[in-house]
C-alpha positions in Angstrom: -29.9 -36.0 49.6 -27.7 -32.9 49.7 -24.7 -35.1 48.7 -26.6 -36.4 45.7 -27.6 -32.8 44.7 -23.9 -31.7 45.0 -22.9 -34.7 42.9 -25.4 -33.9 40.2 -24.3 -30.2 40.1 -20.6 -31.2 39.7 -21.5 -33.6 36.9 -23.6 -30.9 35.2 -20.8 -28.4 35.3 -18.3 -31.0 33.9 -20.7 -31.9 31.0 -21.1 -28.2 30.3 -17.4 -27.7 30.1 -17.1 -30.7 27.8 -19.7 -29.3 25.5 -17.8 -26.0 25.3 -14.6 -27.7 24.4 -16.3 -29.6 21.6 -15.3 -33.1 22.7 -17.3 -36.1 21.4 -19.3 -38.4 23.5 -17.5 -41.8 23.8 -20.5 -43.7 22.5 -21.3 -41.4 19.7 -19.7 -39.9 16.6 -21.8 -36.7 17.0 -20.1 -33.7 18.7 -21.6 -32.1 21.6 -20.9 -28.6 20.0 -20.6 -28.3 16.3 -18.7 -25.7 14.3 -20.0 -23.8 11.3 -16.7 -24.5 9.4 -13.7 -26.7 9.8 -10.6 -26.2 7.6 -7.7 -28.7 7.2 -4.4 -28.0 5.5 -1.0 -26.4 6.1 -2.0 -23.3 8.1 0.4 -20.5 8.9 -1.1 -18.7 11.9 1.0 -15.6 12.1 1.4 -16.4 15.8 5.1 -16.7 16.3 5.5 -18.5 12.9 3.3 -21.4 14.2 2.1 -23.9 11.6 -1.0 -26.1 12.4 -3.1 -28.7 10.7 -6.7 -27.4 11.3 -9.0 -24.9 12.8 -12.7 -24.7 13.5 -15.0 -21.6 13.1 -18.2 -20.9 15.0 -20.3 -17.7 14.6 -17.5 -16.0 12.6 -14.7 -16.7 15.1 -12.0 -19.4 15.6 -13.1 -21.7 18.3 -10.2 -24.2 17.8 -6.7 -24.0 16.3 -4.5 -27.1 16.4 -4.1 -30.6 15.0 -6.6 -32.3 12.7 -7.8 -34.8 15.2 -8.7 -32.0 17.6 -10.7 -30.2 14.9 -12.6 -33.3 13.9 -14.4 -33.1 17.3 -16.1 -30.0 16.0 -17.5 -31.6 12.8 -21.3 -32.1 13.0 -22.5 -34.2 10.2 -24.9 -32.5 7.8 -24.3 -29.1 9.5 -20.5 -28.3 9.5 -18.9 -27.2 6.3 -15.5 -29.0 5.9 -12.8 -27.6 3.6 -9.9 -30.0 3.2 -7.1 -27.9 1.7 -4.4 -30.4 2.4 -1.7 -30.4 -0.3 -3.3 -27.6 -2.3 -1.4 -24.6 -1.1 -1.2 -22.6 2.1 -3.9 -21.4 4.5 -3.0 -18.0 6.1 -4.6 -15.0 7.8 -6.2 -12.4 5.6 -3.7 -9.8 4.5 -3.5 -6.1 5.5 -2.3 -3.0 3.8 -0.8 -0.5 6.3 -1.1 2.5 4.0 -2.9 2.8 0.7 -4.9 5.4 -1.2 -7.8 3.3 -2.5 -10.3 6.1 -1.7 -8.3 8.5 -3.9 -7.2 6.0 -6.6 -10.7 4.6 -7.3 -12.2 8.1 -7.1 -9.9 9.4 -9.8 -10.8 6.5 -12.0 -14.5 7.4 -11.8 -14.3 11.3 -11.8 -11.0 11.9 -13.5 -8.4 10.7 -15.9 -5.6 8.2 -15.2 -2.3 9.0 -17.0 0.1 6.2 -17.8 3.6 6.8 -16.5 4.8 5.8 -20.0 2.9 8.8 -21.5 5.1 11.5 -23.1 4.7 15.2 -22.6 3.6 15.6 -26.2 0.9 12.9 -26.1 -0.2 14.3 -22.7 -0.9 17.7 -24.3 -2.3 16.5 -27.6 -4.4 13.6 -26.4 -4.7 13.1 -22.6 -5.7 16.6 -21.6 -8.1 17.2 -24.5 -9.8 13.9 -23.8 -10.0 14.7 -20.0 -11.5 18.1 -20.7 -14.2 16.5 -22.9 -14.9 13.8 -20.3 -15.3 16.4 -17.6 -17.5 18.8 -19.6 -19.7 15.9 -20.9 -20.4 15.1 -17.3 -21.1 18.7 -16.4 -18.2 18.8 -14.0 -16.5 22.1 -13.0 -13.0 20.7 -12.7 -10.7 18.6 -15.0 -9.0 16.1 -12.7 -6.1 13.8 -13.6 -3.5 11.6 -12.0 -0.4 9.6 -12.9 2.2 11.5 -15.0 5.8 10.5 -14.6 7.3 13.3 -12.5 11.0 12.5 -13.4 10.3 12.5 -17.1 7.9 15.4 -17.2 10.3 17.7 -15.2 12.6 17.6 -18.2 10.0 19.4 -20.2 7.2 20.3 -17.8 3.9 21.5 -19.4 3.0 25.0 -18.4 -0.3 26.7 -17.4 -0.3 28.5 -20.7 -0.2 25.2 -22.6 -3.1 23.9 -20.5 -5.0 27.2 -21.0 -4.7 26.7 -24.8 -6.7 23.5 -24.2 -9.1 24.6 -21.4 -9.2 28.0 -19.8 -12.7 28.4 -18.5 -12.6 25.7 -15.7 -9.7 24.6 -13.5 -7.4 21.9 -14.8 -5.3 19.8 -12.4 -3.1 16.8 -13.0 -1.1 15.2 -10.2 2.0 13.1 -10.7 2.1 9.3 -10.0 3.1 9.9 -6.4 0.8 12.9 -5.7 3.7 15.0 -4.7 3.5 17.6 -7.5 0.8 18.9 -9.8 0.2 20.9 -13.0 -2.5 23.6 -13.0 -4.0 26.0 -15.5 -4.3 29.7 -14.9 -7.9 29.8 -13.6 -6.9 27.2 -10.9 -4.1 29.5 -9.7 -6.4 32.6 -9.8 -9.1 30.8 -7.7 -6.4 30.0 -5.1 -5.1 33.6 -5.1 -1.7 32.6 -6.3 -1.9 35.2 -9.1 -4.4 37.5 -10.9 -5.8 36.8 -14.3 -3.6 39.7 -15.7 -0.5 37.9 -14.5 0.1 39.8 -11.2 1.8 37.5 -8.7 0.1 37.3 -5.3 2.1 34.5 -3.7 5.6 33.2 -4.3 5.5 30.4 -1.7 3.1 28.3 0.3 4.2 27.1 3.7 7.8 27.3 2.8 7.4 25.6 -0.6 8.5 28.0 -3.4 6.1 28.4 -6.4 8.0 27.8 -9.6 8.3 30.9 -11.8 8.8 31.1 -15.5 11.0 33.4 -17.5 8.2 36.0 -17.6 8.3 36.2 -13.8 4.8 34.5 -13.3 3.9 31.0 -12.0 4.5 28.2 -14.5 1.6 26.2 -13.1 3.9 23.5 -11.8 3.7 23.2 -7.9 5.3 20.7 -5.5 4.3 19.2 -2.2 2.2 21.4 0.1 1.9 24.2 -2.4 0.0 21.9 -4.8 -2.3 20.5 -2.1 -3.1 24.2 -1.2 -4.2 25.0 -4.7 -6.1 21.7 -5.0 -8.2 22.7 -2.0 -9.8 25.4 -4.0 -11.2 23.0 -6.6 -14.9 22.0 -6.6 -14.2 19.1 -4.2 -17.7 18.6 -2.8 -19.2 18.1 -6.2 -16.2 16.1 -7.4 -16.5 13.6 -4.5 -20.0 13.2 -3.1 -21.2 10.5 -0.6 -22.8 8.6 -3.4 -19.6 8.6 -5.4 -17.8 7.5 -2.3 -20.2 4.6 -1.8 -19.8 3.4 -5.4 -16.1 3.5 -5.0 -16.2 1.6 -1.7 -18.0 -1.3 -3.4 -15.3 -1.4 -6.1 -12.5 -1.1 -3.5 -14.0 -4.0 -1.6 -14.1 -6.2 -4.6 -10.5 -5.3 -5.4 -9.2 -6.0 -1.9 -10.9 -9.3 -1.4 -9.8 -10.6 -4.8 -6.2 -9.9 -3.9 -6.4 -11.3 -0.4 -6.7 -8.1 1.7 -9.2 -8.0 4.6 -8.0 -4.8 6.3 -6.3 -1.6 5.2 -5.5 1.9 6.5 -6.5 4.6 4.0 -3.6 7.1 3.9 -5.5 10.1 2.7 -9.2 9.8 3.5 -9.8 13.6 3.2 -8.1 13.9 -0.1 -11.1 15.9 -1.4 -11.2 18.0 1.8 -14.5 16.6 3.1 -15.9 13.8 5.2 -17.8 12.0 2.5 -15.6 8.9 2.5 -16.1 8.6 6.3 -19.8 8.9 5.9 -20.0 6.3 3.1 -17.9 3.8 5.0 -20.1 4.1 8.1 -23.3 3.7 6.1 -21.9 0.7 4.2 -21.0 -1.0 7.5 -24.3 -0.2 9.2 -26.1 -1.7 6.2 -24.1 -5.0 6.7 -22.3 -4.7 3.4 -18.7 -4.1 4.7 -16.5 -7.2 4.2 -13.2 -5.8 5.4 -11.9 -3.5 8.1 -10.9 0.1 7.1 -8.8 2.6 9.0 -9.2 6.3 8.1 -6.8 9.3 8.3 -7.6 13.0 8.5 -5.1 15.0 6.5 -3.4 18.0 8.0 -1.3 20.1 5.7 1.2 22.6 6.9 -0.8 25.6 5.5 -3.9 24.6 7.5 -5.1 25.8 10.9 -3.8 22.9 12.9 -6.0 23.3 16.0 -9.1 23.5 13.8 -8.1 20.4 11.8 -7.4 18.4 15.0 -10.9 19.3 16.2 -12.3 18.0 12.9 -10.2 14.9 13.2 -11.5 14.2 16.7 -15.1 14.9 15.5 -14.6 12.3 12.7 -14.6 9.6 15.4 -18.4 9.8 15.2 -18.2 7.9 12.0 -16.5 4.9 13.7 -18.3 1.6 13.6 -17.5 -2.1 13.9 -15.4 -2.3 10.8 -14.6 1.4 10.4 -11.7 2.7 12.6 -11.2 6.5 12.6 -8.4 7.4 15.0 -5.5 8.7 12.8 -4.3 11.9 11.3 -2.0 12.1 8.3 0.8 14.6 7.7 3.6 15.0 5.2 6.9 15.5 7.0 8.8 15.7 3.6 8.7 14.5 0.1 10.6 11.8 -1.8 14.3 11.3 -1.7 14.6 10.2 -5.4 13.0 13.5 -6.5 15.1 15.7 -4.1 12.3 16.6 -1.7 13.0 14.1 1.1 14.7 15.8 4.1 18.2 14.3 4.4 21.6 14.5 5.9 24.2 14.5 4.3 23.0 16.8 1.5 22.0 15.9 -2.0 24.8 16.0 -4.7 23.8 19.5 -5.6 24.0 20.8 -2.0 20.4 21.1 -1.0 18.7 19.3 1.9 15.1 18.7 0.7 11.7 20.0 1.9 10.7 19.9 5.6 7.1 20.8 5.9 7.1 21.0 9.7 9.6 22.1 12.4 10.4 19.7 15.3 8.6 22.0 17.6 5.4 22.0 15.5 5.5 18.2 15.2 6.0 17.8 18.9 3.0 20.1 19.6 0.8 18.3 17.1 1.8 14.9 18.5 1.0 16.0 22.0 -2.4 17.4 21.1 -3.4 14.5 18.8 -2.4 11.8 21.4 -4.3 13.6 24.1 -7.4 13.4 21.9 -6.9 9.7 21.3 -5.6 10.2 17.8 -2.5 8.4 16.4 0.0 10.1 14.2 0.5 8.6 10.7 3.2 10.6 9.0 4.8 10.3 5.6 8.5 10.6 6.0 11.4 9.6 3.7 14.7 11.2 4.5 16.8 10.2 7.5 16.8 13.8 8.8 13.0 13.8 8.7 12.9 10.5 10.5 15.1 11.8 13.3 12.9 14.9 13.6 9.7 12.9 13.7 11.1 10.3 16.2 12.1 13.2 18.5 8.6 14.7 18.2 7.0 11.3 19.0 9.2 10.8 22.0 9.0 14.3 23.4 5.3 15.0 22.7 3.6 11.6 22.3 2.4 8.7 24.3 4.1 5.3 23.6 0.8 3.5 23.8 -0.6 5.5 20.8 1.7 3.6 18.3 2.6 6.7 16.4 3.7 5.6 13.0 6.3 6.5 10.3 5.1 5.9 6.8 7.4 4.8 3.9 10.8 5.6 5.3 13.6 5.7 2.7 16.6 5.8 5.1 17.1 5.5 8.8 20.1 6.7 10.9 21.3 3.7 13.1 20.5 5.3 16.5 16.9 5.9 15.5 16.1 2.2 15.2 16.5 1.6 18.9 14.7 4.8 19.9 11.8 3.7 17.8 11.7 0.3 19.5 12.0 1.8 23.0 9.1 4.1 22.5 6.8 1.8 20.6 7.0 3.8 17.4 5.6 1.9 14.4 6.6 1.8 10.8 4.6 0.9 7.7 6.9 0.2 4.8 6.5 -0.7 1.1 7.6 -4.3 0.5 6.8 -3.8 -3.2 9.1 -0.8 -3.3 12.2 -2.9 -2.6 13.4 -2.9 -6.2 14.8 -0.8 -9.1 15.7 -1.4 -12.7 19.4 -1.4 -13.6 18.9 2.0 -15.3 17.3 3.5 -12.2 20.0 2.0 -9.9 22.7 3.4 -12.1 21.2 6.9 -11.8 20.7 6.9 -8.0 24.2 8.1 -7.0 23.7 11.3 -9.0 20.2 11.8 -7.4 20.5 11.0 -3.7 23.1 11.6 -0.9 26.1 9.4 -0.6 25.2 6.0 0.9 21.5 6.3 0.2 21.4 4.6 -3.2 20.7 0.8 -3.1 20.5 0.9 0.7 17.4 3.1 0.6 14.4 1.2 1.9 15.1 -0.8 5.0 13.0 -3.9 5.9 14.9 -6.5 7.9 16.5 -3.8 10.0 13.1 -3.0 11.5 12.6 -6.6 12.6 16.2 -6.9 13.8 15.7 -3.9 16.1 12.2 -4.9 17.4 10.3 -2.3 15.5 6.7 -3.3 14.5 6.9 -3.0 10.8 3.7 -3.5 8.7 3.5 -3.7 4.9 1.9 -1.3 2.6 1.8 -0.8 -1.2 0.8 2.9 -1.3 -1.8 2.2 -4.1 -2.0 3.8 -6.6 1.5 5.3 -6.1 3.1 1.9 -6.5 6.6 3.0 -7.6 6.1 0.4 -10.4 5.6 -2.4 -8.0 2.8 -5.0 -7.7 -0.4 -4.3 -5.8 -1.0 -7.8 -4.5 0.5 -9.2 -1.4 2.2 -12.2 -3.0 4.1 -10.1 -5.5 5.2 -7.9 -2.5 6.4 -11.0 -0.6 8.6 -12.1 -3.4 10.2 -8.7 -3.8 10.7 -8.4 0.0 12.4 -11.9 0.1 14.5 -11.6 -3.1 15.1 -7.9 -3.5 14.1 -8.3 -7.1 11.0 -7.6 -9.1 10.1 -10.4 -11.4 8.7 -8.0 -14.1 11.9 -5.9 -14.3 15.4 -6.4 -15.6 17.5 -5.3 -12.6 20.0 -6.3 -10.0 18.6 -7.5 -6.6 18.1 -4.6 -4.2 19.9 -4.5 -0.9 19.7 -8.3 -0.3 21.2 -8.0 3.2 18.0 -6.3 4.3 15.5 -8.6 2.7 13.0 -10.5 4.8 12.3 -14.2 5.4 9.1 -15.5 4.0 7.7 -15.7 7.5 8.6 -12.1 8.3 7.0 -10.9 5.0 3.8 -12.6 5.9 3.9 -11.3 9.4 4.3 -7.8 8.1 1.2 -8.3 5.9 -0.9 -9.8 8.7 -0.6 -9.5 12.4 1.7 -6.4 12.2 -0.9 -4.5 10.2 -3.5 -5.5 12.8 -1.3 -4.2 15.5 -0.9 -0.9 13.6 -4.6 -0.6 13.4 -5.2 -1.6 17.1 -7.2 -4.7 16.2 -4.6 -7.4 16.9 -6.9 -8.9 19.6 -9.6 -9.3 17.0 -7.8 -10.0 13.7 -4.5 -10.5 11.9 -3.7 -14.1 13.0 -5.4 -17.4 13.3 -6.1 -17.8 17.0 -9.0 -18.9 19.1 -11.3 -16.1 19.9 -10.4 -13.9 16.9 -12.5 -13.3 13.8 -12.0 -15.9 11.1 -10.5 -13.7 8.3 -8.3 -16.1 6.2 -7.1 -17.1 2.8 -6.8 -20.3 0.8 -3.7 -19.6 -1.3 -3.0 -21.4 -4.5 0.6 -22.0 -3.6 2.5 -22.9 -0.5 4.4 -19.6 -0.4 6.5 -20.8 2.5 8.2 -23.6 0.5 7.6 -23.1 -3.3 10.5 -21.8 -5.4 11.1 -18.3 -4.4 10.7 -17.0 -7.9 7.2 -18.4 -8.0 5.8 -16.7 -4.9 4.3 -13.9 -7.1 2.3 -16.4 -9.0 0.2 -17.3 -5.9 -3.3 -16.0 -5.7 -6.2 -16.3 -3.2 -8.3 -19.3 -4.3 -10.7 -18.0 -1.7 -11.0 -15.1 0.8 -13.0 -15.5 4.0 -14.1 -12.7 6.2 -15.6 -13.4 9.6 -16.0 -17.1 8.7 -17.8 -16.4 5.4 -16.4 -16.9 1.9 -16.4 -13.4 0.3 -14.3 -14.2 -2.8 -13.4 -17.3 -4.8 -11.6 -17.8 -8.1 
């Protein structure tokens, strides 16, 4: 009797294991365990460039990844949805964006005025600013806010605070350039920030090492760069400009935008742009309501003029907003500016002999890294020039913890020894695939703008892969550098070094990526950057089923047609959340 009971127990266990694996009964076409969804097609998994034929999804996660015959065992007639995408394009993981400013970009569309980079100074003063003032006052707003002017063109004839005063003098006026690295203010904005008095008395000539530009009359012109302009912006009516309700409205629009382009995760590079926690609150509330269909990472901005310890405490406290799809463990700093505009921190020097703008000393960065990592916060730092990269890598090594995946953002140029140091200490990079281009006119002007050797060899890509550095992709929306926002346009640029919408020579083709590398940078490498690679970023059993049905096979189609690919459908956690 005991032997019989033991035999029954063994058989029961074996049957249970069979059910879990989804195998069919020999005498029946019905599976013992059915999937909610089965997909067939050419599937790039982002797992070591593996391509498979099928996968099955149950309760929002992959339960099988492999060949078609294996997936068929999970099909339960009348219950399992089957999508046969064979021969129609490529199936791939949902894409990620390692650094973008969707919170800022969409907010500016709703509360401010977007300026085209093609706008002239004359039309800016005669049409754009007057219209923006009317829009603001009609809405009862106490600030005129704008974004997007072409910094390189405007600096040839930069509008002054006096010219803005002639249009609006009773409430602050602020316009940022297309990269958010400089800004134009009217007089009352400078007075509110104690830069000057209304009578013209100068109170400050620099902010955190950044000089305030003075006019021929010895007073501020109203044009400020880098940390000086963020300081003045902090005195605007930010809480009324960006409320929780406005943040929620923007999140809905951001989600629609992301899913339509094939993004299912992104790290927001400036979540406290309006110097409050309202975007954090809105994201948490949206997720708790069950309305979040992507994963968002958030960063707490710390500028060099701020009380660092107080801001680190605020950043740590922001973890209370974390939820299933809201990740909150980053701080954002600006190490320097932009190499092309002369504010990236470089060596050798620029053609005119200056070195750029360094917002932080190495000692300060090391101290911040140590304190942040001890609080479980990862560094996420904008850095362009090679001198800035070296300083930041030193700080990460000397003050940080390798397991925290401290990250360099953008990166225009890297000195060769720093690649290996980054790999050895698990330092991450998020770089702009869509920045890997320039027009002929811009390329021709680079030698006069940047240090020797940093012209067309500016933005590395393949070098990171070659040296074992985890490189994720970003597009820095809305500061796109003229590049596309969608992942497939970015893939084409990263593979060819050429932007299909421009007339220009290919850009540093020796450092272009393979198609597989470009997809990897957009998928699993973003997930690693966001600490969610065990949950998302590739098509693997046990992970959430975030994936795309792409209209083209971007692994084999003509390279000049990659940018024409679109998501036919975007799935998040096994559910279709967008379709063409």
